[in-house]
Backbone bond lengths (Angstrom), bond angles and torsions (degrees), N, CA, C in turn:
res aa  C-N    CA-C-N  psi(-1)  N-CA   C-N-CA  omega(-1)  CA-C   N-CA-C  phi
1 H - - - 1.449 - - 1.439 112.55 -
2 F 1.368 117.41 135.36 1.466 120.57 178.84 1.510 109.87 -124.05
3 D 1.368 117.84 135.07 1.473 118.66 172.61 1.495 111.72 -81.98
4 N 1.331 119.19 -18.50 1.418 125.82 -178.13 1.669 109.19 -89.26
5 H 1.316 114.99 108.74 1.484 116.76 -172.90 1.476 109.10 -64.39
6 R 1.409 120.29 -35.81 1.417 119.03 -176.53 1.491 112.47 -68.12
7 L 1.375 116.26 -39.51 1.370 124.87 177.56 1.546 113.71 -60.40
8 A 1.477 111.43 -47.28 1.462 119.23 176.10 1.619 111.81 -57.71
9 G 1.322 113.37 -40.41 1.372 119.47 -179.17 1.504 111.96 -65.00
10 L 1.262 117.00 -42.83 1.427 119.71 -176.36 1.490 106.33 -69.52
11 V 1.258 121.58 -39.66 1.531 123.04 -179.48 1.659 109.37 -63.15
12 H 1.313 110.13 -44.58 1.539 111.43 179.45 1.471 110.17 -66.55
13 R 1.332 120.69 -40.13 1.481 123.82 177.82 1.528 112.00 -61.23
14 T 1.402 117.47 -41.06 1.377 119.93 -176.88 1.497 110.65 -70.50
15 K 1.366 115.80 -36.47 1.462 122.14 170.51 1.568 115.37 -59.45
16 G 1.291 110.25 -38.57 1.510 119.43 175.36 1.486 108.16 -62.01
17 D 1.357 117.81 -51.91 1.473 119.44 177.11 1.487 116.73 -55.35
18 I 1.291 115.98 -40.66 1.485 121.88 177.15 1.565 111.75 -61.41
19 Y 1.392 111.29 -51.03 1.520 114.66 179.22 1.662 104.74 -64.15
20 G 1.174 126.45 -43.74 1.381 122.11 -176.32 1.508 113.26 -59.37
21 T 1.387 110.84 -40.65 1.535 117.44 177.39 1.596 109.59 -58.45
22 E 1.263 114.72 -34.13 1.478 121.76 -179.88 1.513 116.53 -87.30
23 C 1.348 109.85 6.46 1.498 120.22 179.46 1.651 114.80 62.52
24 L 1.332 111.68 23.49 1.547 125.13 173.63 1.475 103.95 -89.13
25 F 1.316 120.48 71.62 1.512 122.66 -165.16 1.636 105.71 -74.47
26 Q 1.303 116.14 -34.04 1.497 113.80 -176.09 1.572 111.36 -69.65
27 N 1.267 113.46 -38.42 1.493 119.19 174.05 1.509 110.43 -65.61
28 A 1.377 117.60 -40.28 1.380 120.75 178.63 1.567 111.87 -62.56
29 L 1.259 115.25 -40.44 1.479 123.21 178.91 1.493 113.21 -57.59
30 E 1.348 113.16 -42.58 1.509 120.40 -175.96 1.547 106.00 -73.37
31 E 1.218 119.27 -38.91 1.511 115.39 176.36 1.468 113.79 -72.14
32 Y 1.264 122.03 -34.38 1.445 122.30 173.41 1.529 115.22 -64.60
33 K 1.281 114.55 -34.18 1.465 120.00 178.35 1.540 109.85 -73.59
34 M 1.317 120.00 -33.93 1.532 119.10 174.94 1.525 107.30 -76.28
35 A 1.315 122.24 -29.13 1.430 120.74 171.05 1.540 116.75 -64.06
36 E 1.344 108.55 -41.85 1.565 110.91 171.09 1.445 115.76 -55.07
37 E 1.331 115.75 -46.25 1.486 125.49 -177.40 1.541 108.21 -60.00
38 E 1.267 118.21 -39.04 1.503 122.50 -174.35 1.521 106.71 -74.28
39 F 1.287 117.18 -41.90 1.467 122.49 -175.05 1.639 108.83 -70.31
40 V 1.321 113.33 -35.67 1.424 118.02 174.97 1.609 112.98 -59.39
41 K 1.346 109.92 -47.11 1.487 121.57 178.06 1.570 105.73 -61.11
42 A 1.282 120.07 -42.10 1.474 125.72 171.47 1.433 117.33 -64.53
43 K 1.275 119.06 -15.23 1.459 119.29 -169.90 1.491 117.03 56.76
44 L 1.330 117.29 36.39 1.415 123.28 176.92 1.540 112.08 -106.36
45 D 1.410 110.32 86.32 1.525 119.79 -173.83 1.495 110.56 -51.28
46 H 1.368 122.68 -49.89 1.387 123.73 -170.80 1.587 111.06 -66.29
47 H 1.272 109.49 -33.72 1.581 111.88 176.22 1.523 110.72 -74.41
48 T 1.333 115.76 -33.09 1.498 118.82 176.32 1.568 111.13 -66.67
49 I 1.309 115.85 -44.23 1.472 119.40 -179.82 1.583 105.86 -60.50
50 H 1.320 121.43 -45.61 1.384 119.55 -175.18 1.471 109.49 -66.12
51 S 1.294 122.26 -36.95 1.434 123.28 -179.96 1.446 106.10 -68.83
52 M 1.293 129.01 -33.33 1.409 132.21 -176.73 1.581 105.78 -69.16
53 Y 1.235 112.50 -38.59 1.563 119.42 174.62 1.535 107.69 -64.92
54 C 1.341 122.83 -50.26 1.361 122.34 177.40 1.545 116.92 -54.03
55 I 1.458 114.51 -37.97 1.345 122.69 -179.11 1.571 109.08 -67.30
56 G 1.380 111.72 -43.76 1.501 115.30 175.01 1.455 112.90 -62.61
57 L 1.293 120.38 -42.12 1.465 125.35 -175.24 1.642 105.46 -62.16
58 T 1.329 112.41 -45.73 1.522 118.28 -177.66 1.513 112.28 -66.19
59 L 1.393 118.26 -39.82 1.480 122.88 177.48 1.527 108.98 -60.61
60 G 1.322 115.00 -39.78 1.506 119.35 176.93 1.527 111.00 -61.77
61 N 1.328 115.18 -38.78 1.461 122.60 -178.90 1.611 106.76 -64.73
62 L 1.316 115.42 -36.49 1.423 120.36 178.42 1.481 115.14 -83.15
63 R 1.367 116.84 5.98 1.457 127.11 -173.91 1.512 114.93 53.60
64 A 1.282 114.52 37.72 1.372 121.30 171.28 1.476 113.66 -101.16
65 F 1.368 113.58 67.88 1.514 122.17 -153.46 1.596 105.91 -68.50
66 D 1.371 114.27 -34.85 1.494 114.73 -173.20 1.538 107.83 -68.30
67 A 1.389 114.47 -44.95 1.436 117.68 -180.00 1.555 110.83 -65.96
68 A 1.264 119.58 -35.84 1.436 126.70 176.04 1.552 109.72 -58.60
69 I 1.311 115.18 -46.21 1.519 125.15 179.42 1.581 107.72 -60.26
70 E 1.317 111.26 -48.03 1.487 115.81 -179.24 1.520 113.39 -59.16
71 Y 1.390 115.09 -49.67 1.491 114.26 175.84 1.556 121.14 -66.01
72 L 1.331 112.12 -39.17 1.442 117.59 175.33 1.557 111.14 -65.43
73 S 1.272 117.62 -36.69 1.450 117.93 -179.50 1.447 110.85 -66.48
74 K 1.423 117.31 -37.24 1.518 124.94 178.59 1.555 107.55 -63.30
75 A 1.362 115.79 -43.04 1.414 121.66 -179.68 1.442 113.20 -63.46
76 E 1.383 117.44 -45.78 1.506 122.39 173.21 1.554 109.15 -56.52
77 S 1.347 114.13 -52.98 1.511 112.41 -176.01 1.520 114.59 -56.71
78 K 1.278 112.50 -44.19 1.623 121.22 178.40 1.459 107.68 -61.55
79 S 1.253 120.54 -39.13 1.637 122.59 -177.71 1.478 102.51 -67.52
80 L 1.326 122.31 -50.74 1.459 123.33 -179.97 1.468 113.56 -60.67
81 E 1.250 118.41 -44.20 1.494 126.61 179.64 1.611 107.43 -55.36
82 L 1.306 115.45 -47.54 1.403 119.55 -168.81 1.591 111.31 -98.05
83 D 1.352 115.89 8.90 1.481 121.90 -176.66 1.550 108.77 49.49
84 Y 1.361 120.39 45.12 1.398 119.56 176.07 1.604 102.69 -116.39
85 F 1.397 111.57 122.01 1.362 117.50 -165.57 1.677 104.60 -118.12
86 G 1.269 118.64 14.17 1.491 122.57 -177.78 1.511 111.50 -60.91
87 N 1.324 115.74 -34.90 1.503 119.75 -174.07 1.563 108.55 -117.23
88 I 1.319 119.79 -7.61 1.486 120.43 -169.09 1.571 112.13 -54.09
89 Y 1.219 121.42 -35.62 1.463 120.15 -176.73 1.465 109.21 -69.53
90 V 1.306 122.12 -54.34 1.402 121.45 -179.90 1.567 116.52 -64.09
91 I 1.360 112.53 -27.48 1.592 117.78 174.84 1.462 104.49 -65.02
92 Q 1.349 120.06 -49.38 1.507 121.39 -171.84 1.484 111.22 -69.32
93 I 1.382 115.69 -37.32 1.532 117.95 175.44 1.490 109.83 -58.93
94 E 1.325 118.77 -50.33 1.455 119.17 -176.47 1.583 113.71 -67.64
95 L 1.371 112.59 -24.55 1.420 115.45 177.83 1.484 107.57 -73.54
96 C 1.342 119.11 -39.39 1.433 120.64 169.24 1.430 123.24 -53.65
97 Y 1.433 112.34 -42.75 1.474 122.51 173.27 1.526 112.94 -58.95
98 N 1.242 113.20 -45.46 1.483 121.79 -178.96 1.543 113.31 -62.60
99 Y 1.270 110.75 -42.37 1.454 118.03 176.76 1.492 108.58 -64.50
100 I 1.266 122.26 -42.27 1.467 127.09 -179.58 1.586 108.98 -64.62
101 Q 1.284 117.19 -40.54 1.375 121.34 176.41 1.551 109.88 -62.62
102 N 1.314 118.41 -30.37 1.402 119.41 179.02 1.464 112.04 -93.37
103 Y 1.378 116.00 7.51 1.445 120.85 175.69 1.491 111.24 67.80
104 N 1.302 119.59 19.10 1.405 123.15 177.46 1.598 110.35 -98.82
105 F 1.268 114.18 79.87 1.418 119.02 -168.81 1.608 110.20 -74.66
106 D 1.392 113.40 -29.87 1.424 115.21 -179.47 1.461 111.86 -67.30
107 K 1.402 120.38 -39.66 1.481 122.26 178.97 1.443 104.56 -68.33
108 C 1.284 122.29 -36.15 1.514 123.07 -175.63 1.489 104.41 -67.22
109 E 1.341 124.16 -38.47 1.466 121.53 -179.75 1.511 110.95 -66.59
110 E 1.319 116.41 -36.25 1.525 122.19 178.52 1.589 109.76 -56.65
111 V 1.381 114.13 -47.34 1.432 122.12 -178.60 1.583 103.13 -65.96
112 F 1.311 116.98 -54.64 1.512 122.37 -172.42 1.481 112.28 -51.75
113 S 1.468 114.64 -36.84 1.488 118.91 -179.01 1.527 108.41 -69.09
114 R 1.286 124.04 -16.03 1.476 127.31 -177.80 1.558 110.29 -90.73
115 I 1.289 118.66 -12.65 1.465 125.17 -179.61 1.585 110.11 -63.55
116 D 1.250 117.13 122.74 1.465 119.38 172.49 1.643 102.26 -115.46
117 L 1.292 113.29 121.16 1.489 119.82 176.75 1.407 117.98 -61.55
118 S 1.457 116.38 -19.66 1.389 118.17 177.40 1.551 112.60 -73.22
119 D 1.351 115.57 -14.95 1.452 120.94 175.16 1.542 115.32 -83.43
120 N 1.376 111.22 -3.39 1.455 115.00 -178.99 1.511 105.53 -83.05
121 L 1.353 117.37 103.17 1.375 124.96 -176.75 1.678 108.00 -101.80
122 G 1.367 109.26 97.16 1.479 121.25 171.31 1.431 113.79 81.69
123 Y 1.315 124.19 11.01 1.520 127.84 -178.28 1.539 105.15 -106.58
124 S 1.296 111.86 153.78 1.469 118.15 174.31 1.548 109.99 -73.81
125 N 1.373 116.95 150.34 1.473 120.69 177.09 1.444 110.47 -83.20
126 C 1.436 119.18 7.40 1.518 114.05 -175.81 1.574 115.45 -61.15
127 D 1.280 115.90 -35.32 1.412 120.73 178.39 1.590 114.03 -62.93
128 Y 1.399 110.88 -37.06 1.482 114.95 179.41 1.547 110.23 -60.88
129 Y 1.426 112.34 -49.42 1.500 117.46 -175.92 1.479 111.02 -67.76
130 C 1.303 120.98 -32.10 1.523 125.65 179.59 1.552 106.23 -67.38
131 I 1.269 119.51 -47.75 1.453 121.13 179.06 1.610 109.91 -62.03
132 G 1.415 115.86 -41.66 1.407 117.49 -179.59 1.527 111.77 -65.22
133 A 1.303 113.68 -31.72 1.487 120.98 178.28 1.559 111.05 -66.33
134 I 1.350 116.82 -37.81 1.428 120.77 -176.45 1.489 109.25 -71.27
135 L 1.474 113.43 -38.23 1.428 119.90 -179.84 1.529 107.02 -68.16
136 A 1.182 121.38 -39.89 1.445 123.62 179.76 1.540 110.65 -61.45
137 A 1.352 116.37 -42.60 1.361 124.50 -179.64 1.602 112.33 -63.89
138 Y 1.396 110.80 -41.66 1.441 117.42 175.17 1.486 113.54 -59.46
139 K 1.290 115.40 -30.60 1.546 123.36 174.11 1.571 109.86 -82.57
140 Q 1.272 119.31 -1.92 1.520 119.90 -176.78 1.455 114.30 75.46
141 D 1.391 117.88 12.20 1.447 119.70 179.53 1.452 105.38 -94.51
142 F 1.413 116.74 80.77 1.509 116.28 -172.13 1.545 109.46 -78.05
143 D 1.307 119.95 -24.73 1.479 119.76 178.96 1.512 108.02 -60.42
144 K 1.409 119.64 -45.04 1.432 123.01 178.10 1.554 113.53 -66.94
145 A 1.348 113.50 -39.67 1.470 118.64 171.64 1.493 114.42 -51.61
146 F 1.353 116.75 -48.96 1.439 118.00 -174.58 1.493 110.22 -79.10
147 S 1.245 119.25 -23.87 1.428 123.11 169.99 1.476 114.68 -62.50
148 L 1.351 114.34 -46.08 1.469 120.72 -177.77 1.500 110.29 -74.73
149 I 1.367 119.77 -30.10 1.504 117.61 164.97 1.512 116.01 -61.45
150 E 1.317 117.07 -39.81 1.472 117.07 177.95 1.517 107.41 -68.47
151 T 1.235 123.52 -37.84 1.476 126.75 174.29 1.593 107.67 -55.20
152 A 1.324 114.16 -49.09 1.487 116.67 -174.76 1.597 107.46 -59.48
153 K 1.389 110.79 -39.88 1.597 110.26 -178.18 1.474 113.34 -67.17
154 L 1.346 120.32 -7.63 1.340 121.26 -174.69 1.603 107.09 -97.02
155 E 1.251 123.51 -10.90 1.425 128.13 178.96 1.592 110.11 -57.89
156 P 1.288 114.93 139.22 1.552 117.55 179.11 1.622 112.66 -52.51
157 V 1.265 113.95 -36.35 1.574 115.53 169.03 1.468 105.94 -121.05
158 V 1.425 105.47 127.42 1.521 115.02 177.59 1.402 110.54 -110.24
159 Y 1.367 119.79 136.68 1.494 122.49 177.31 1.484 108.32 -97.80
160 S 1.255 114.69 104.44 1.567 119.03 -175.57 1.585 114.85 -59.86
161 N 1.386 106.71 -37.80 1.624 108.27 178.76 1.470 113.52 -66.05
162 Q 1.284 111.23 -38.89 1.540 111.65 -179.90 1.476 110.49 -71.80
163 L 1.252 120.11 -36.97 1.486 125.21 178.63 1.561 106.04 -58.90
164 N 1.388 115.95 -54.92 1.465 118.19 179.60 1.619 109.71 -56.72
165 Y 1.304 117.56 -43.22 1.476 118.66 179.86 1.571 109.68 -63.41
166 T 1.286 119.37 -37.02 1.483 127.64 -175.25 1.551 100.33 -64.47
167 E 1.346 118.11 -58.67 1.424 121.69 -172.40 1.538 106.27 -62.85
168 Y 1.278 122.74 -34.96 1.475 122.67 178.98 1.540 106.59 -59.26
169 V 1.328 116.98 -56.74 1.512 122.54 -175.32 1.550 108.48 -56.45
170 V 1.357 116.15 -49.88 1.520 115.92 -178.17 1.340 113.69 -61.62
171 A 1.380 121.98 -40.28 1.484 124.91 174.10 1.499 109.32 -60.77
172 H 1.337 121.18 -44.51 1.452 123.11 -178.26 1.556 107.99 -61.11
173 L 1.295 118.03 -38.68 1.481 118.64 -168.13 1.558 103.11 -82.97
174 Q 1.353 116.80 -16.84 1.427 115.35 -178.28 1.619 110.16 -93.40
175 G 1.348 109.74 -6.15 1.514 115.60 179.32 1.544 111.42 84.56
176 K 1.221 120.36 19.94 1.490 126.99 -174.93 1.590 102.81 -96.41
177 S 1.301 120.28 75.12 1.413 121.59 -172.44 1.506 112.63 -62.98
178 D 1.455 117.91 -37.19 1.469 119.85 177.74 1.511 111.41 -57.96
179 I 1.333 116.23 -53.13 1.514 117.77 -174.72 1.566 109.12 -67.78
180 A 1.370 121.70 -31.49 1.346 126.05 175.54 1.508 114.25 -60.50
181 L 1.342 115.86 -46.82 1.410 127.67 172.93 1.499 116.67 -55.84
182 S 1.340 114.39 -43.99 1.399 122.09 179.02 1.675 112.43 -66.57
183 K 1.319 106.86 -39.89 1.524 108.89 178.92 1.531 107.88 -73.86
184 Y 1.287 117.50 -32.94 1.523 118.62 179.63 1.479 109.19 -66.71
185 E 1.270 120.89 -34.52 1.536 122.72 178.21 1.417 108.82 -72.71
186 L 1.357 121.79 -26.35 1.478 119.90 176.11 1.448 109.91 -72.19
187 M 1.427 113.90 -39.79 1.500 115.34 178.59 1.498 111.81 -57.34
188 I 1.327 116.18 -47.70 1.473 125.39 -179.22 1.574 110.06 -57.64
189 E 1.287 113.43 -42.88 1.523 116.75 177.54 1.511 110.55 -67.18
190 N 1.306 121.56 -43.95 1.327 120.31 -177.99 1.617 111.89 -66.92
191 Q 1.343 113.67 -37.74 1.423 116.22 177.21 1.473 114.56 -68.04
192 D 1.405 120.54 -29.05 1.385 121.78 178.60 1.552 102.15 -73.03
193 K 1.356 126.17 -42.06 1.374 120.51 -175.74 1.590 110.12 -66.90
194 T 1.300 116.28 -32.06 1.505 119.23 178.52 1.522 108.76 -64.16
195 T 1.436 116.37 -42.72 1.430 120.48 -179.20 1.481 112.73 -63.50
196 I 1.354 109.89 -45.02 1.515 116.13 -175.15 1.704 109.01 -66.77
197 N 1.343 116.40 -37.42 1.392 121.24 176.66 1.558 112.24 -63.25
198 A 1.298 113.49 -29.33 1.502 118.88 -179.50 1.440 113.89 -77.37
199 L 1.381 118.59 -23.57 1.391 122.54 -176.63 1.535 114.09 -75.78
């Protein structure tokens, strides 16, 4: 028990991070929700927004995409309302990915159009180019899609899982089932390795 709401929130969020790293997403979700409650009590908006982002990210990992979109949308709105841009880039990136998972490419494009790379504080732009590639493929502009995938590969930090996922979606939208299947198998293989490493 903690009398200090800020300290309690930090403890719960740290526990959520640990559970998330171990792929125990339901446990992580519970901790992040308790963290959010504590930060609201402490009236710490930036910590509250970050916890909302963590909840949305975890809901996405649990494939609860509608709930993830709801949380991430609230986190984005609160960030914009308070002119707090510390998390806005990653919030919008995750919001885009969840819309893609729901096959709602139009809503994804709405969010994508709001992303300002100058708000990206210390993260790779790999996700940005991957999402751009998927949106280009959705519009049947496959030359642009492949160009953006190559741009993503040139980033100082490359997220292999996101690249495999992007190439899977682009191949699927292009109707190239053999390539899509090979990328899907790579995604499963990588996920299996992540799960085994977490055990």
